[in-house]
C-alpha positions as CSV (number, residue, x, y, z in Angstrom):
1,M,39.2,56.1,70.9
2,G,39.2,57.1,74.6
3,G,41.4,60.0,76.0
4,L,43.6,57.4,78.1
5,K,44.1,55.1,75.1
6,R,45.0,58.1,72.9
7,R,47.6,59.3,75.4
8,K,49.1,55.8,75.8
9,M,49.4,55.5,71.9
10,K,51.1,58.9,71.6
11,K,53.7,57.8,74.2
12,L,54.5,54.8,72.2
13,K,55.1,57.1,69.1
14,K,58.0,58.8,70.8
15,K,61.4,57.9,69.4
16,L,64.5,56.7,70.9
17,I,67.8,57.8,69.3
18,C,71.2,56.0,69.2
19,K,73.5,59.0,69.8
20,N,76.4,57.2,68.1
21,C,74.9,56.6,64.6
22,E,71.6,58.6,64.9
23,T,69.4,55.5,64.2
24,T,65.8,56.1,65.5
25,E,63.0,53.8,66.4
26,T,59.6,54.4,68.0
27,L,58.9,53.1,71.3
28,E,56.1,50.9,69.9
29,N,58.7,49.3,67.5
30,V,61.3,49.0,70.3
31,F,58.8,46.9,72.5
32,Y,56.6,45.2,69.9
33,S,58.6,44.6,66.5
34,A,60.7,41.8,65.5
35,V,62.5,44.0,63.0
36,T,63.5,46.8,65.5
37,R,67.1,48.2,65.2
38,I,67.1,49.5,69.0
39,L,66.6,47.3,72.1
40,T,66.1,48.5,75.6
41,L,65.9,46.7,78.9
42,Q,63.8,47.5,82.0
43,I,67.0,47.1,84.1
44,P,68.0,50.7,85.1
45,R,70.9,51.9,87.0
46,M,70.0,54.5,89.5
47,R,71.8,57.9,89.8
48,K,72.8,58.3,93.5
49,K,72.4,62.1,93.7
50,D,68.7,62.2,92.9
51,G,67.5,58.5,92.4
52,L,66.9,59.1,88.5
53,H,66.5,55.6,86.7
54,I,68.7,55.6,83.6
55,Y,68.1,52.9,81.0
56,P,70.4,51.3,78.4
57,L,69.5,51.5,74.8
58,Y,71.4,49.1,72.5
59,C,71.7,49.9,68.8
60,L,71.8,46.8,66.6
61,N,73.3,48.9,63.8
62,C,76.5,50.1,65.6
63,D,76.8,47.9,68.6
64,Y,76.8,51.1,70.8
65,I,74.8,51.6,74.1
66,T,73.3,55.0,74.8
67,E,72.1,55.7,78.3
68,W,68.6,57.5,78.5
69,A,66.0,58.5,80.9
70,A,62.3,59.7,80.4
71,D,62.0,63.6,80.8
72,P,58.6,64.3,79.4
73,F,58.5,67.9,80.8
74,N,62.1,68.6,80.0
75,V,63.0,69.5,83.6
76,S,66.6,68.9,82.8
77,G,66.5,71.4,79.9
78,N,68.3,68.7,77.9
79,A,65.5,66.4,76.8
80,I,64.7,65.7,73.1
81,E,61.1,64.8,72.6
82,G,60.7,63.8,76.2
83,I,63.9,61.8,76.5
84,E,67.2,62.8,78.1
85,Y,70.3,61.1,76.7
86,F,73.5,60.5,78.8
87,K,76.6,58.5,77.9
88,T,77.3,56.5,74.6
89,F,79.9,53.9,74.5
90,K,80.8,50.6,72.6
91,I,78.8,47.7,74.1
92,N,80.9,46.0,76.8
93,N,80.7,42.5,78.4
94,K,78.3,43.6,81.0
95,Y,75.8,44.8,78.6
96,K,76.5,41.9,76.1
97,K,75.2,39.6,78.8
98,F,72.1,41.5,79.4
99,F,71.1,41.9,75.7
100,Y,72.3,38.4,74.4
101,Y,69.0,36.6,74.8
102,T,66.8,39.4,73.7
103,K,68.9,40.1,70.6
104,N,69.0,36.5,69.5
105,N,65.5,35.6,70.2
106,L,63.3,38.5,69.5
107,L,60.1,36.3,68.8
108,N,60.2,35.0,72.3
109,R,60.3,38.4,73.8
110,G,56.6,38.8,72.4
111,Y,57.4,40.3,69.0
112,T,55.2,39.4,66.1
113,K,56.0,36.5,63.7
114,T,54.5,38.4,60.7
115,E,57.5,40.6,60.5
116,Y,60.7,39.5,58.9
117,I,64.1,40.0,60.4
C-alpha cells in the first residue's frame, strides 16, 4: 500500500463523537456504511472571525446535533483526535430539513446494500 493511500485510510479511521450521548463512529462508517449511527453533511457554516468551516453531526441515537471542525494539529488546544467540537443541541427544523433525505434513504447516498439497517 502506497504512502498516500495509507494516510488516506488513516484519516478515515478517525472517529466522530456525539457530545450528547457519546456515540462514536469512524469517518469511514459515516460516509460509506448503511448502518451508521452518525450522519454529517458537507454544508458547513462559516465562523465570521476566522473563516473556520463548522459542520453539523447528526446522531441517530439521540436526535442531537453536535457542531465540529477538523483540527488535525490541535491548533485550538481543544481537539480530540483531530476534531474540535462546538455546540450540541436537540435537532431543530432547519437541520431536520437538511438531514431528512439522507436519514431516510441511506442506500441512495452510496451506502452498501450488503449491510442491514
